[in-house]
N, C-alpha and C positions, 0 to 999 in steps of 0.2 A: 228567649231565653230562659234557661233552666233557674230555679227559686234558688239554685245555691252555686247558679255561676257566678264570678266575680263580675261585678258591673265592669273594670278594668283590670286587665290582664295583660302586663309586658313584660317580656323575655328578653334577654342578651341581646337588650337596647344601647347602641351606640349611637355618640354623633360626633362628628370629624368637622372641624372649621379647617379648611384651606387660605394660608392669604402668604405670596411672597414665599413658595417653596414652604412655608413653616407649616405644619399638620398641630393644630391644637382639638387635644380631644376633650370635651366636655362630656360625654359620658361615655365609659366604659362599661359595655355587659350589665345592664340593669336589671334587674328582675323585681319587681312590684306587683303585689295584685288588692286593690281594694273592693270591698264588699258593698252590696246597695244599704243606703244608711249609715256608713262608716263616717266618722270625723277623722281623718289624717294629716297631721303637722308636718311637713318636711322642713327640717334643720341644717345648718352647717356654716361655716365659712363663704364671707365673699368670694365668689370664680367658681363653687364646691360643683357647679349643673344644677342648681337648685331650679332658676329659673327659665334655664334651657329645657328642663326635665317636664315643665308646665306648660310650658309652650308647646311643646311635644303633644301631652295629652290632651291641651286645646287645639289641636289641628291647624296651630298657627305656624308649625316648623315640621320638617319630615326628619325620619332620624335617618342615619348612614345605614344602618343594618339593624335587623332584629324585627323582633314581633309585637304588635299593639293590637291590643280586642278591645273597642267599646260595644258595650250590649250587647255580647259574642259575635260581634262582625268584626272582620278583621281590616283595619283602617290605611294601612301603610302603604298602598297603592292605588288608592282613590281616586278619581279627576278631581279638579280644582272645585268644580261647582258642586261637585259631591261632596266634597268635603266643609266647601259653604254651607251648606243644606244643615248637615250633620252638626257643624261648629252652631247652627242658629238655632236648631230645633233642640237638641241634645245638653248644651254645652251651656252654662251660665257663667258670665267673666266677671270678675270682683279684682279691681285695681291698683296700685299705691296713690296715683293718681284720680284720682277717680274716673276720670275721662270723660265727662261732661258734657255737651255743647252749649258754650256759653250763651247765643243766641234762639235759644229753644227754651220752653218753658220746663219745670221739674216734670209736668205729664208727659209731653212732649218726648223729652229724653228716655224716659220709661217707654215710651210706645214706638218709638224709633226704632228698633230692632223689630218687634212686629211687624211692620209695614213692610219687611220682606217676605213674608211667610205667605204665598198665593194662596189665594181661597178664604183668609181669615176674613171676615166681615168686622165692618170699623166698629160695629157695637163690641162684638167682642174683644177686640182691643183696648176698647175704653173699658170694659167690665173686668181686665185683667190689671189696667195702669190703676185703675179705683182700689182693687181688692190688694194689690202688692203694695202701693203704698201706705195703704189702713195696717198691713202688717208688720210696715220699720215704724209706723206710727207719721207718717208725712205728709198723708192725704191733706190735712189744710194747709198745705204747701204748696199744690201740685199748682197754681198757677203763677208762681213764684219763679225769681232767673235763678242760677247757680252763683250768681255774684251777691246776691240777696242773703244765701246761705253760709251759715259756717263750715267748718269743715268736717265736723263730727254730722252735720245734716245734710250734706254734698256725698259724701262717705254711704249713707242708710239711703239716699236717692238711687248709689249706684248698686247699692245691695238689691232694691227693689227691681231694678231693670234686669238683673241679671235673673229675680224669681219670675218676672213675667211670663216666660217662655214658659215655665214650668220643665225647667230642666233635668238633664238625668244627676249630674253633677255640677255643684260650683266649685268654680276656680276661683281661691284667692291667696295674688301675687302680693306680700308685705299689706294686706288691707289697713292695718293702724299705721304705717311708714310715715305719714305726712300729719298724725293727730297727735293731738297733747295725750298724756297719759288719761285724764279722765272720758277723752272721747276715744280713746284708744278700747278703754274696760268697755265703755256703753257698743261698742261696734263688735266687741268680743262676745257679751252678753245677748247681742241679737245671735250671732253664729250660733252661740249654744241655745239657742230658742230655735233658732230653724230646725237645728240637728235634732231635737228631740219632737220636733213635728215631723220629721223623717228624710230631711235633707240629706246627701250624700254629700261630703265636705273635701277640699284637698287643699290645703293651706300653707303657703309657703312662709316661715316668721324666723327672724334674726331673736325674737324675742321669746326665752325661755316662758315666762310667766303666761304668756299667750298660747305658748304650742302646748303647755298645761293642759289647755281646754280639751285638748282632743282625746278621741279613744287611743290611741297608737302614735308614735311620735318615728318619722323617718329618718334616718341622720346619713347626709353625704358628707361624702370627702373625696376632691380629685377626681369627681366623676364616678363615683361607686358608692352604691348603698353599704354603711360600715354600722357595726354597735355605738351604743352610746357610747360604752367604754373603749372601745379603740379609737370613736371620736377625740375622746378626751385626754388620748396617750398620744395622738396626731397631733394636736393642738398645743400639748405640753412640751413637745419635742421641738416645734417651731418656737415656740418661746423662751425655749432653752439657750 
């Protein structure tokens, strides 16, 4: 990958869902470029296509048409196993609901994705778990279970799990959605610190306070990328 080539490049991306002869156009000709080390916030009203776009970026879903390149490689038509491999090695996920496994300890939750990496020694997995938990100030809780943690602490563990794999990009879907304002601000501060350390982040958020932490804001409306002014105009028309 050349130094000036975007980490993520999508062009004319569309996603259509078909149900009972009804077509729902979740995305309509979306173009987006994300540079390595950039912090992007995606915002827009419910149903505008944010989560669909994030799912496609994370290789959890496939577009109906269009082009998607990650790290200079086209990923649109890869096999299931190849998509799984790239998802495990290149992408870190941070979800609104934390998605921690209740009967695994904090350390085991962070280590789990690494166990699917062929050839990674156990000692390397342990080192990565330790380092990632230290980065989010949760190493002292590594033997605890999710039920013994607050919501903010659980989200920090989820961030550590994403970091442990040394991904090319962190994809965060409403990472503060289940947190109170104090814990939400703490997680946003953590994200800002990771960005300063060089992390590439693409975050979906409804909260303009948290979107302001990003280098750049991408606004979606009805499956299309629009300017901030156009989004405000469209929302005003709806409310009128």
